[in-house]
VEXDOFI-279172 format. One line per 3 residues: number of its first residue (from 1); their letters; for each residue x, y, z of N, C-alpha, C. Coordinates in steps of 0.1 Angstrom, whole numbers, plus 5000, padded with zeros to 4 digits. Each point is the difference from the previous one (the first is absolute). Layout:
<sites>
NUM	A	X Y Z X Y Z X Y Z; ...
</sites>
This chain:
<sites>
1	XXX	5009 4988 5000 4991 5012 5000 5009 5012 5000; 4998 5009 4991 5008 5012 4999 4995 5011 5009; 5009 5009 5004 4996 5011 5009 4996 5012 4991
4	XXX	4992 5008 5006 4996 5012 4992 5009 5012 5002; 5011 4997 5008 5010 5011 5002 4995 5013 5006; 4989 4999 5007 4994 5012 5006 4990 5007 4991
7	XXX	4998 4995 4988 4991 5007 4991 4986 4994 5001; 4990 5008 4996 4986 4995 5001 4999 4988 4990; 4991 4991 5004 4997 4989 4992 4986 5002 4993
10	XXX	4997 4992 4990 4987 5001 4993 4989 4999 5010; 5002 4990 5009 4989 4998 5011 4998 5013 5008; 5011 5006 5004 4999 5013 5008 4993 5011 4992
13	XXX	5004 5001 4987 4994 5010 4991 4985 4997 4999; 4996 4988 4998 4986 4996 4998 4992 5002 5013; 5007 4999 5011 4993 5002 5013 4996 5015 5002
16	XXX	5005 5009 4992 4997 5014 5001 4988 5005 4992; 4996 4991 4991 4989 5004 4991 4987 5001 5008; 4994 5012 4999 4987 5002 5007 5002 5006 5014
19	XXX	5012 5001 5004 5003 5006 5014 4998 5015 4999; 4991 5005 5009 4998 5014 5001 5005 5006 5013; 5004 5012 5000 5003 5007 5013 4991 5012 5000
22	XXX	4997 5005 5012 4991 5011 5002 5006 5010 5010; 4997 5012 4998 5005 5011 5008 4989 5010 5002; 4999 5005 5012 4990 5011 5003 5006 5013 4998
25	XXX	4993 5010 4995 5004 5013 4997 4990 5010 5007; 5005 5008 5009 4992 5009 5008 5001 5014 4993; 4989 5005 4996 5000 5013 4994 4991 5010 5007
28	XXX	5004 5012 5002 4993 5010 5007 4988 5005 4991; 4988 5000 5006 4988 5004 4993 5002 5015 4996; 4997 5004 4988 5003 5014 4996 4992 5011 5007
31	XXX	4989 4997 5006 4992 5010 5005 4999 5001 5016; 5005 4990 5006 4999 5000 5015 5012 4992 5006; 4999 4997 5013 5011 4993 5007 5000 4985 4999
34	XXX	4990 4994 4993 4999 4986 4999 5011 4994 4991; 5003 4988 5002 5009 4993 4991 4992 4989 4993; 5005 4996 4988 4993 4989 4992 5011 4989 4998
37	XXX	4996 4988 5004 5009 4989 4998 4997 4992 4987; 5009 5000 4991 4999 4993 4987 5009 4988 5001; 4997 4989 4993 5008 4989 4998 5004 4998 4986
40	XXX	5013 4998 4998 5005 4997 4986 5006 4986 5000; 5000 4995 4988 5006 4986 4998 5012 5001 4991; 5009 4990 5002 5011 4999 4991 4995 4996 4986
43	XXX	5007 5005 4989 4995 4997 4987 5007 4988 4994; 4993 4993 4991 5007 4990 4992 5007 5007 4989; 5009 4993 4993 5007 5005 4989 4989 5003 4989
46	XXX	4990 4992 4999 4990 5002 4990 4992 5013 5002; 4997 5002 5013 4993 5012 5003 5008 5013 4997; 5013 4999 5004 5009 5011 4998 5001 5003 4985
49	XXX	5001 4989 4992 5001 5001 4985 4988 5007 4995; 4988 4997 5005 4987 5006 4995 5001 5015 5004; 5004 5003 5012 5001 5014 5004 5009 5008 4991
52	XXX	5012 4995 4998 5010 5007 4992 4998 5000 4985; 4993 4990 4995 4998 4999 4986 4990 5011 4995; 4992 5005 5010 4990 5010 4996 5007 5013 4997
55	XXX	5013 5001 5002 5008 5012 4997 5003 5001 4985; 4997 4990 4992 5004 4999 4986 4988 5000 4991; 5001 5006 4989 4990 5000 4990 5005 4990 4989
58	XXX	4994 4989 5000 5005 4989 4991 4996 5003 4985; 4989 5007 4998 4996 5004 4986 5009 5010 4994; 5003 5010 5007 5009 5011 4995 5014 4998 5002
61	XXX	5003 4991 5010 5014 4998 5004 5005 5011 5009; 5007 4997 5010 5005 5010 5009 4991 5001 5013; 5003 5011 5007 4994 5002 5013 4986 5006 4998
64	XXX	4991 4997 5009 4987 5006 5000 4999 5010 5011; 4997 5012 4996 4999 5011 5011 4989 4997 5010; 4988 4995 4995 4989 4997 5009 5004 4988 5009
67	XXX	5007 4990 4994 5005 4989 5008 5009 5003 5011; 5009 5009 4997 5010 5005 5010 4992 5008 5011; 4991 5008 4996 4992 5008 5010 4992 4990 5009
70	XXX	4995 4989 4995 4992 4991 5008 5008 4989 5007; 5013 5000 4998 5008 4989 5005 4999 4998 5015; 5002 5011 5008 4999 4999 5014 4986 4995 5005
73	XXX	4990 5005 4993 4986 4996 5003 4998 4985 4998; 5006 4995 4989 4999 4985 4997 5007 4992 5011; 5012 5005 5004 5008 4993 5010 4992 5000 5013
76	XXX	4994 5010 5004 4992 5001 5013 4988 4991 4998; 4993 5001 4989 4988 4992 4998 5002 4985 5001; 5011 4995 4995 5003 4986 5000 5006 4996 5014
79	XXX	5005 5009 5008 5006 4997 5012 4991 5001 5012; 4989 5008 5000 4991 5001 5011 4992 4988 5002; 5000 4995 5012 4992 4988 5004 4992 5003 5013
82	XXX	4990 4992 5002 4993 5001 5013 5007 4991 5010; 4995 4999 5012 5006 4993 5011 5002 4985 4997; 4992 4994 4990 5001 4986 4997 5010 4998 4988
85	XXX	5005 5011 4994 5009 4998 4989 4993 5001 4986; 4987 5004 5000 4993 5001 4988 5002 5014 4994; 5002 5001 4987 5002 5013 4994 4989 5009 5003
88	XXX	5003 5012 5004 4990 5009 5005 4991 5006 4989; 5006 5004 4989 4992 5005 4989 5004 4993 4987; 4990 4997 4992 5002 4993 4988 4993 5007 4989
91	XXX	5003 4996 4988 4993 5004 4988 5006 5012 4993; 4994 5004 4989 5005 5010 4991 5001 5014 5007; 4992 5002 5010 5000 5013 5006 5009 5001 5013
94	XXX	5007 4989 5003 5009 5000 5011 5010 5011 5000; 5007 5002 4988 5010 5011 4999 4993 5013 5002; 4988 5002 4994 4994 5013 5002 4996 5003 5014
97	XXX	4996 4989 5008 4997 5002 5014 5013 5005 5008; 5011 4994 4997 5013 5004 5006 5003 5014 4996; 4999 5003 4987 5003 5014 4995 4992 5011 5006
100	XXX	4988 4996 5005 4991 5010 5006 5002 5002 5015; 5009 4993 5006 5004 5001 5014 5010 5012 5001; 5001 5006 5012 5009 5010 5002 5015 4995 4999
103	XXX	5008 5009 4996 5015 4996 4999 5005 4997 5014; 4995 5006 5010 5005 4997 5014 4997 4986 5004; 4990 4993 4993 4997 4986 5003 5008 4992 4990
106	XXX	5000 5003 4987 5006 4991 4990 5015 5000 5001; 5007 5011 5001 5015 5000 5000 5006 4992 5011; 4995 5000 5012 5006 4991 5010 4998 4985 4997
109	XXX	4988 4997 4993 4998 4987 4996 5009 4995 4989; 5002 5009 4990 5010 4998 4989 5013 4997 5006; 5005 5009 5009 5014 4998 5005 5001 4986 5008
112	XXX	4989 4997 5007 5000 4987 5008 5000 4988 4990; 4992 5001 4990 4999 4989 4990 5014 4998 4993; 5006 5011 4996 5013 4999 4994 5011 4995 5009
115	XXX	5000 5005 5012 5010 4995 5010 4998 4985 5003; 4988 4996 5003 4996 4987 5004 5004 4990 4989; 4998 5004 4988 5003 4991 4988 5014 5002 4995
118	XXX	5008 5009 5006 5014 5003 4996 5000 5004 4985; 4991 5010 4997 4999 5005 4986 5007 5013 4999; 5005 5004 4989 5006 5013 4998 4990 5011 5001
121	XXX	5004 5010 5007 4992 5012 5001 4999 5007 4987; 4989 5005 4996 4999 5008 4988 5006 5014 5001; 5003 5004 5012 5006 5013 5002 5015 5000 5001
124	XXX	5005 4992 5009 5014 5000 5003 5009 4991 4991; 4994 4989 4994 5007 4992 4992 5010 4990 5008; 5000 5001 5013 5008 4991 5008 4992 4989 5005
127	XXX	5006 4988 5001 4993 4988 5005 4997 5002 5015; 4987 4998 5003 4996 5000 5014 5005 4988 5007; 5004 5001 5012 5005 4989 5008 4992 4998 5012
130	XXX	4999 4988 5006 4992 4998 5012 5004 5009 5011; 5013 5003 5001 5005 5009 5011 5001 5014 4995; 4991 5005 4991 5001 5013 4994 5001 5011 5011
133	XXX	5004 5012 4995 5001 5011 5010 4987 5006 5003; 5000 5007 5011 4988 5007 5005 4995 5010 4990; 5008 5005 4992 4996 5010 4990 4991 4994 4989
136	XXX	5000 4986 4999 4991 4994 4990 4986 4999 5005; 4997 5002 5013 4987 4998 5005 4994 5014 5005; 4988 5002 4995 4993 5012 5004 4995 5000 5015
139	XXX	5000 5011 5006 4994 5000 5014 4985 4997 5000; 4994 5001 4988 4986 4997 4999 4997 4985 5001; 5010 4992 4997 4998 4985 5000 5010 4993 5009
142	XXX	4995 4990 5006 5008 4991 5008 4998 4986 4995; 5011 4994 4995 4998 4987 4995 5004 4990 5012; 4991 4990 5002 5001 4991 5010 4999 4986 4995
145	XXX	5009 4990 5004 4998 4987 4996 4986 4994 5005; 4994 4993 4991 4987 4994 5004 5002 4986 5005; 4992 4996 5009 5000 4986 5004 4991 4992 4990
148	X	5006 4990 4994 4992 4993 4990 4995 4987 5005
</sites>
């Protein structure tokens, strides 16, 4: 029997299929002292591909201005789940629902989704890391690990 020399095996890789992680994101209500607790899920590669592919116009070739404008809303829509891990909003109008929320709600959610999934920020271009600096987190949001 050969050793894997410390590298992942096919069995270990396959054991990760379908594994989700969850994180709570606390956001300050925009009009009073209340806080709102949202839950986000880790994304599969397929979900991330769907989010990012919306930035391209396949018919014309190149980037889609509307796609880029909607990118953060697509990310939040696919990431938000209820306490049981069910996607919170679905359907063709999910992105519009997110776009109609205040920026003080959406931006902390976008930052949390990007950090949680270790995705590049659309602003800084630097890779987010799990031990990111305090400057990456708004005072309006507090990201907390969720008990799954």
